[in-house]
C-alpha positions as CSV (number, residue, x, y, z in Angstrom):
1,M,224.4,121.3,45.8
2,A,225.0,119.5,49.1
3,S,222.0,118.6,51.1
4,R,221.2,120.2,54.5
5,Y,219.8,116.9,55.7
6,V,221.6,113.9,54.1
7,V,225.2,112.7,53.9
8,H,226.3,109.5,52.3
9,R,228.8,107.4,54.2
10,D,230.9,106.7,51.1
11,G,231.1,110.4,50.4
12,T,233.0,111.2,53.6
13,A,236.7,111.0,54.3
14,G,237.3,107.7,56.0
15,G,233.6,107.1,56.5
16,G,233.9,108.0,60.2
17,A,232.2,111.0,61.8
18,I,229.3,111.8,59.5
19,L,226.5,113.9,61.1
20,T,228.5,116.3,63.2
21,E,227.9,119.6,65.0
22,E,229.5,121.3,62.0
23,F,226.7,119.8,59.8
24,G,224.2,121.5,62.1
25,C,223.5,118.6,64.5
26,G,223.4,120.3,67.8
27,I,221.5,117.6,69.7
28,L,222.5,114.3,68.2
29,T,225.7,113.3,66.2
30,E,226.3,110.1,64.2
31,A,229.5,108.3,63.3
32,V,230.3,104.9,61.7
33,L,233.2,102.9,63.3
34,T,234.9,100.3,61.2
35,I,237.1,98.1,63.4
36,D,239.4,95.4,62.1
37,P,239.8,92.2,64.1
38,G,241.3,93.0,67.5
39,T,240.5,95.5,70.2
40,A,239.9,99.2,69.6
41,G,239.4,102.1,72.1
42,P,239.0,103.2,74.7
43,Y,236.1,105.4,73.6
44,E,235.1,108.0,76.1
45,A,231.4,108.8,76.4
46,G,232.3,111.9,78.5
47,R,229.1,113.8,79.3
48,H,227.3,112.2,76.4
49,E,224.9,109.4,76.4
50,E,225.6,107.0,73.5
51,T,224.0,104.2,71.5
52,L,225.8,101.7,69.2
53,F,224.2,99.5,66.6
54,V,226.3,96.6,65.1
55,L,225.8,96.6,61.3
56,A,228.1,93.6,60.7
57,G,230.4,91.2,62.5
58,T,230.5,89.9,66.1
59,G,232.6,90.8,69.1
60,T,232.8,91.9,72.7
61,L,232.0,95.1,74.5
62,L,234.5,95.8,77.3
63,L,232.7,98.0,79.7
64,G,234.4,98.4,83.1
65,D,235.0,94.9,84.4
66,D,232.3,93.5,82.2
67,E,232.9,91.6,78.9
68,I,229.6,91.5,77.0
69,E,229.5,89.5,73.8
70,F,227.4,90.9,70.9
71,A,226.2,89.6,67.5
72,E,225.3,91.4,64.3
73,E,222.2,93.7,64.7
74,S,222.7,94.2,68.4
75,G,222.1,97.6,70.1
76,L,224.4,98.7,72.9
77,H,223.8,101.5,75.5
78,I,226.7,103.6,76.9
79,A,225.9,105.9,79.9
80,P,227.5,109.3,80.5
81,G,230.9,109.1,82.1
82,E,231.6,105.5,80.8
83,A,234.6,104.4,78.8
84,Y,234.5,101.3,76.7
85,R,236.5,99.2,74.2
86,L,235.3,97.1,71.3
87,R,236.9,93.7,70.6
88,A,236.1,92.7,67.0
89,N,236.2,89.0,66.0
90,A,238.1,87.6,63.0
91,P,237.9,87.4,60.1
92,V,236.0,90.5,59.1
93,G,235.9,92.8,62.1
94,I,232.8,94.9,62.8
95,D,230.9,98.0,61.5
96,V,229.1,100.0,64.2
97,V,226.8,103.0,64.0
98,S,227.4,105.3,67.0
99,V,225.0,108.0,68.0
100,R,225.7,110.5,70.8
101,V,223.2,112.6,72.7
102,L,225.1,115.8,73.3
103,N,223.0,117.1,76.2
104,P,221.6,114.0,77.9
105,A,218.4,114.1,79.9
106,G,218.7,114.7,83.6
107,E,217.6,112.7,86.6
108,E,214.0,113.9,86.3
109,I,213.4,111.3,83.6
110,E,212.1,108.0,85.1
111,T,213.8,105.0,83.7
112,G,213.6,101.2,84.0
113,P,216.4,98.9,84.8
114,R,219.5,99.4,82.7
115,R,219.9,97.1,79.7
116,V,223.3,97.3,78.1
117,I,222.7,95.1,75.1
118,S,219.5,94.4,73.0
119,R,219.3,91.9,70.2
120,L,217.1,93.2,67.4
121,D,215.4,89.8,66.8
122,E,214.3,89.6,70.4
123,Q,212.3,92.9,70.4
124,G,208.6,93.1,69.7
125,I,207.2,94.7,66.5
126,G,205.3,98.0,66.6
127,H,203.3,99.6,63.9
128,A,203.4,103.1,62.5
129,T,202.0,105.0,59.4
130,A,201.3,103.4,56.0
131,G,202.2,99.8,57.0
132,R,205.5,100.7,58.5
133,E,206.9,98.7,61.4
134,Y,209.6,99.1,64.0
135,R,211.5,97.3,66.8
136,I,212.7,99.4,69.8
137,L,216.2,98.6,71.0
138,A,216.4,101.0,73.9
139,G,214.5,103.8,75.6
140,P,213.8,105.2,79.0
141,E,212.2,101.9,79.9
142,T,215.6,100.1,79.4
143,G,217.7,102.8,81.1
144,F,218.4,105.0,78.0
145,R,217.4,108.2,79.7
146,S,217.6,110.6,76.7
147,G,215.7,109.0,73.9
148,T,214.6,106.0,71.8
149,H,216.8,103.7,69.7
150,F,215.0,101.7,67.1
151,V,215.1,99.9,63.8
152,G,212.3,100.8,61.3
153,Y,211.0,99.0,58.2
154,I,209.4,100.8,55.2
155,P,207.6,98.5,52.7
156,P,208.3,98.7,49.0
157,G,206.2,101.3,47.1
158,D,205.3,103.0,50.4
159,A,205.2,106.7,50.8
160,A,203.8,107.9,54.2
161,P,202.0,111.2,54.1
162,V,204.1,114.4,54.5
163,H,204.5,114.7,58.3
164,Y,206.7,116.0,61.1
165,H,207.8,114.8,64.5
166,R,208.1,116.7,67.8
167,Y,211.5,115.0,68.4
168,D,215.0,115.5,66.8
169,E,216.2,112.4,65.0
170,V,219.2,110.9,63.2
171,I,218.9,107.9,60.9
172,Y,221.3,105.4,59.2
173,V,219.9,103.5,56.2
174,I,220.9,99.8,56.5
175,E,219.4,98.7,53.2
176,G,217.0,99.7,50.5
177,E,216.5,102.7,48.1
178,A,214.3,105.7,48.7
179,I,213.8,109.4,48.3
180,L,213.7,111.8,51.2
181,H,211.4,114.8,50.3
182,I,212.2,117.6,52.8
183,D,212.2,121.4,52.7
184,G,212.4,121.6,48.9
185,E,215.0,118.8,48.6
186,H,214.5,115.4,47.0
187,N,217.4,113.3,48.3
188,P,218.1,109.8,47.0
189,L,218.7,107.4,49.9
190,R,220.6,104.1,49.8
191,A,222.5,101.8,52.2
192,G,225.0,104.1,54.1
193,S,222.9,107.2,53.9
194,C,222.8,109.3,57.1
195,I,219.8,111.6,57.7
196,H,219.4,114.5,60.1
197,L,215.7,115.3,60.8
198,P,215.2,118.3,63.1
199,A,212.1,118.5,65.1
200,R,208.9,119.9,63.3
201,V,210.4,119.8,59.8
202,L,207.9,118.4,57.3
203,H,209.3,115.4,55.4
204,Q,208.4,112.2,53.5
205,I,210.5,109.1,52.9
206,E,209.3,107.3,49.7
207,N,210.5,103.7,49.2
208,T,211.4,103.5,45.5
209,G,213.0,100.0,45.5
210,D,211.9,96.4,45.5
211,I,212.7,95.5,49.1
212,P,211.8,97.0,52.4
213,I,214.0,99.9,53.6
214,R,215.6,99.1,56.9
215,E,216.9,102.0,59.0
216,V,218.4,102.4,62.5
217,A,217.6,105.6,64.2
218,V,217.8,107.5,67.5
219,F,215.5,110.3,68.5
220,V,215.2,112.6,71.6
221,P,213.3,113.0,73.7
222,G,212.2,109.4,73.9
223,G,208.7,108.2,72.9
224,S,207.0,106.3,70.2
225,P,208.3,106.1,66.6
226,A,204.6,106.2,65.6
227,A,204.2,109.8,67.0
228,A,204.0,111.6,63.6
229,Y,201.8,114.6,62.7
230,L,200.3,115.9,59.6
231,P,200.9,119.6,58.7
232,D,197.8,120.7,60.6
233,G,199.0,118.9,63.8
234,T,196.6,115.9,63.6
235,S,198.1,112.5,64.1
236,A,199.4,110.7,61.0
237,Y,198.5,107.4,62.7
238,A,195.1,106.3,63.9
239,G,194.9,105.8,67.6
240,Q,197.7,108.3,68.4
241,P,197.0,111.7,70.0
242,D,197.3,114.9,68.0
243,D,200.1,117.4,68.6
244,P,199.2,119.1,71.9
245,D,200.9,122.3,70.8
246,R,198.9,122.8,67.6
């Protein structure tokens, strides 16, 4: 039986659009772009706000009159109304995870100065439940009005307590092996697994492998990846507030 929450990249036709509106993703969608050496696009953001994460390869983001070089494990931010091209360097091209916010936040969200590109290794480390860590690539503080774009790390043998988030989230597993326990399902995860986590759905990701799981994710509205809650609404992480609605 197909999962309601997980799709594996290698199980989709062409490996392109993976978490779609047809899958039940009405807030965030996710696709993987594989681009051979050369220039691809234009891609139109339209009314959406979009993040990109470079899984492999190097290249250049062509955004308006700007040419912005990027390396592997860079995050890119595309604002609503923008069109862009991606120039992939030889010899291997690039693999990119694209997440679109279907209904972007409005002007009432305060933002910091726009940052188009964020290198993962230049971002600080934050801490969440059960020894998990994260690095934030983009959020309202960097001009990504709608949400938070981050890479998370789950240690081997780790299983955070069953919990939920107040935000909607999509995840792409970069490496590692795990099981997602959610709503009666027990889904094996591996590199290339794409996960849809609706707000307030109880879940648990258990690292069953010998290496840390690395995952890139976007959630809306923006905030802290450490904002997780136990079934009774208390915070799953010491020092964080409880769910104000419980």
